[in-house]
N, C-alpha and C positions, 0 to 999 in steps of 0.2 A: 456514590455517584459512579456512573459508567462513562467511559470514553470509547468511541468507535473510531478507529483509524482505517480509512479507506486508502489503501496503498496503490498509487499509480494506475488507477483505472482510466487510462488515457487512450486516445484514439490510436496512437502508434503501437500500443501493446495489444489492442483488440483487433483492428483491421488495417493497420498501417505497416510501417517498416518492420516491426517485430511482432506483428499480429499473428494469431494462429487460430485454427478452427476450434470452436467451442468457447473461446474467451467471451464472446458476446452473450453466452447463456448465463453468465454471472450477473448481468445487469438487473434483472428483476429481484434476484436474491439480495444483492447489495442495496437496492432501493428499499426493500422491505426492512433491512437492518437499519438503514438510516431513519426511516419512519418510526420504527420501534424505539430506537435510541432517543429520538426527539420526544415521543409520547411519554417516555419515562424520565424526562428531564436530564438526559445525558448530553455530552458534548461530542459533536461530530467534527472530525479532523480529516482533511484530505491532504495526501502528499502528492506532489507532482514531480516526476523525474524531469529535471530541467537542465538543458545544455545550451551552449552558445554555438555560434557559427564555427568556432575553432574546435569543435568536438573531436574530429579525427586526429588532432594533434595532442589531445589529452591522454593521460594514462589509460583511462577506460576506452577511449576511441581507438587507441593502438591495439588493444586486446580484443575489442568488439567493434570492428570497423563497419558498423551499420549506423548511418546517420539517423537519429531519432530524437523525438521530444525536444526539438529546438524551440526555444522560447519565441513566442509570437507567431508560431506556425500552427496550422490546423492539427497536426499530430501531437502537439503539446497539450491540447485541450482534453478535458474529461470526455469520455465516450458517451454518446447517446443521451438518454434522459438524465444521466448524472450531472451533465453540464447545467441543466435547468434546476437541479435539486439543491444547489449550493445556496445557502442563505447568509445574510450578514452576521448571524450568530456563529457560523461555522468558522473554523480555523483552516487556512490553506497554507501549507508549507511547501515552498519550492526547494527541492534538494538537488545538489549537484552530484551526488554520489548515491550508492545503493542504500546506505543507512543515513539517518538524519540525526545529528546531535541537537539540532534545533527542536526536533520532536522530543528528544529526551529531556531537554531543558523545560519545554512546555509541560510535558507530563509530570515532571517533578513539581512544578509550580501548582498544577491543577490537583495533583495528588488523588486521583480517582481510586476507588476500591477495586475497580475492574477496568481492564483495557482489552477490547476485542479488536483484532485485525482481520481484514479481508482485502482482496484485490489481487494485483498482479506484480510480478510473477512469483510464484511460491518459492522457487529455489534461489532467488536472488534478492529482490527488495522486500518481499514479505518476511522471509526468514531473518534478513538483516535487521529490519525494524522491530520485529518481535523480540529478538535478542537484546536490542538496545532498550526496548521498553522494559524488559525483565531486569536489565542492569540498572535502569533508572528507578524502578519501583519494585525492589526485590520482595516486598511483602504484599504487593497487590496481586490480584488474580489476573494473569495474562492468558488470553484465549485466542486461538486461531480456529476458525470454522473451516474444515477441510473442503466443504462443499461451496465455500464462498471465495476460494482462491484457486488458482490454476497456473499451469505453465505448458509449454509446447510438448514437453516430454513427461508422460505419466510416471515413469520410473523416477525422474528427478523430483517430481511433486512429492512422491512417497518418501524419498530420501530426506527431503527438506522437512517434512512432517516428523520424521523419526528424529532428526537433529533437534527440532523444537521440543519434542517430548523429552529428549535426553537432558535438556536444560530446564526442565520443570515448567514448560509452557504447556498449558492444557490444550490439547487438540481434540476438537469435537467433530 
């Protein structure tokens, strides 16, 4: 069985507080991955970067002082048609940090043969959760599609992909 993890494809990362040109171009690619995963009996998992009103006083907020993904605000929601793509069979994980231990626990219970990750942003949350997935499932195939994730800095995107390759995550 395959699990598809859609990492933080939220409004604030596409066209909001931390949005960047080109992030919106991932939408059709990710929607097709979701449809393909479902057609083949896989599990779709969405992660949502989730912060509270106290964001600026948190460790992350002090180092990245851009208010974003505040729970119950428009920027916290999934971007575009992805918001309509969530079904009751999907798993949605709200995560307060870059990586999610809840995701690791869920993946260990699910025990898929393959985990594919896509979404935003490559050099922060995608790499963090890909490495967590690899640690949770060292014998499973962990895959990141380089065309289905992005970040504002193309060089940082490439560096993150190199890091993932270095820890035996398959980058396609």
